[in-house]
C-alpha positions, -999 to +999 in steps of 0.1 A: +000+000+000+012+035-009-001+065+011+001+103+011+000+115+048-009+150+056-009+163+092-021+199+097-017+216+131-030+251+138-024+271+170-043+303+175-033+326+204-053+354+222-022+376+224+011+377+205+037+350+211+071+367+215+094+337+213+086+300+207+107+268+206+090+237+192+098+200+187+079+178+162+076+140+157+057+142+124+079+123+098+071+086+094+098+063+108+118+038+086+110+003+098+111-032+082+076-030+068+075+008+061+095+031+038+091+068+039+098+079+003+098+116+011+086+140+037+083+178+040+076+202+069+060+236+061+058+261+090+041+295+090+053+320+100+088+311+087+110+299+116+141+319+126+160+287+131+152+251+122+166+216+121+144+191+103+166+160+101+173+151+137+170+117+154+159+114+191+170+089+217+146+062+205+157+066+168+127+085+157+129+113+131+125+147+149+125+183+140+132+215+160+123+251+151+124+285+168+104+316+160+116+350+172+090+371+153+057+379+171+028+359+159-008+351+169-011+320+147+012+290+140+005+265+112+026+234+109+019+211+079+037+178+074+033+159+041+048+125+035+048+097+010+048+062+027+049+027+013+037-002+035+040-040+031+023-067+051+038-077+084+044-113+093+028-124+126+035-157+144+008-179+155+001-174+193+010-210+201+044-205+185+054-178+210+069-186+244+050-187+277+047-152+291+064-162+324+095-173+304+095-139+286+097-122+320+125-145+331+145-138+299+140-100+303+153-103+339+183-125+332+196-122+296+219-093+287+221-093+249+219-058+232+183-066+219+171-076+253+188-047+270+169-023+247+136-041+254+143-040+291+142-002+290+104-005+284+097-028+314+096+001+338+069+026+346+070+060+330+053+093+338+021+085+318+022+047+320+031+039+356+029+004+370+005-006+398-010-035+416-045-025+402-032-027+366-015-060+373-048-073+386-067-061+355-041-078+332-040-110+352-070-128+336-053-125+302-021-141+315-028-174+333+000-198+340+018-212+309-001-192+284+017-182+252+026-145+254+009-136+221-023-153+232-022-132+264-016-100+244-045-107+221-068-114+250-058-082+268-064-063+235-099-078+232-107-070+268-097-034+267-117-029+235-148-045+251-145-030+286-137+006+277-158+031+257-141+054+231-151+089+243-130+120+232-147+141+259-138+118+288-101+125+292-071+148+285-034+140+282-031+147+320-058+122+330-042+095+353-046+059+344-064+052+377-092+075+365-093+058+331-094+024+347-122+035+371-144+053+345-137+028+316-137+056+291-110+074+270-093+076+236-065+058+218-037+074+239-055+062+271-060+027+258-024+025+247-011+037+280-034+013+298-022-017+279+015-007+283+011-002+320-007-035+324+021-054+307+048-036+326+031-043+358+035-080+350+072-076+341+067-076+304+082-050+280+059-026+261+063+007+243+040+034+230+036+038+193+024+070+176+012+072+140-018+075+117-047+054+104-061+051+069-087+080+068-112+064+045-118+026+047-120+003+017-156-002+003-176-023+027-153-017+057-160+004+087-140+035+096-114+029+123-116+049+155-089+076+157-084+081+120-091+118+119-061+127+141-028+111+151-034+076+165-017+056+192-013+019+199+013-003+217+040-028+210+052-057+232+085-075+230+085-112+223+119-130+223+125-148+191+100-127+172+107-091+181+081-064+187+044-071+181+020-042+177-015-043+190-043-017+187-068-020+215-088+010+203-098-010+171-092-045+184-067-055+157-031-061+150-018-031+130-009-039+094-015-021+062-038+006+077-014+019+103+015+043+095+042+045+122+058+078+131+076+072+164+078+051+195+089+057+231+080+051+267+047+070+265+030+099+247+053+125+263+083+110+244+067+112+210+039+138+210+035+151+174+042+187+184+051+204+216+070+234+227+076+264+250+063+298+242+067+333+257+034+352+257+004+340+237-022+341+264-049+315+258-045+292+229-067+270+208-056+240+188-070+224+156-056+192+141-065+176+108-051+143+094-055+127+060-041+093+050-050+087+014-040+058-009-021+068-040-009+050-071+022+029-065 
């Protein structure tokens, strides 16, 4: 599949911004199943300084820009051309028992496992807890293959929680999400990640996009009108396996990956520090459209 991805962000301020420093995770990441053919970043007003080809700690493409001219409106438009190919997924019964995965992560010190181990610990937006371990426990009985447990946890989050854009903000704690059983894709990704980490497994947050318009006869995926989020879990012998609890499916040809990290704070599409500005409003529009190969 070949896609054109457009992400348009517009900030409007009630008073002039005097100085602004911004960081963006908007360019699709190069991975085994995804090639970013080209990407461009258009910023209005024109930045005083910019660096659009950086790489962050997790290997994600990252851009920095600074504005010294006063402005009441900031428009950031990212346009990319991305090619995807199908991902190979193992059968659940071909993956190791989940307890053995925890043991391997605790004891083996290969470079691959040391990298995965970084994602075993709680992070600011995906902290571990006994309550989250208890919620995850029914999906991971003794001697269950880890992928079978991941799929069951994905199904349960999808069934137990209601997609509600008005229920939470980025600052809403997971304890509130768990109690209210409502949220959006970021909440469900954080929930799944924190559940897995609470059991000793390795999980990371993945940011990206969904196909905007589904093929004929298919229903539209939730979260396709803005940036989307899902999670990825490490399975020894296979690598990282993505799961999307918001849509109850394994990501494949409809998911475009931009970045991954410990949680949303590591890979938010656009964030920054401004001097002035007063109150601000934010509008985001995303389009992921198939194009000719």
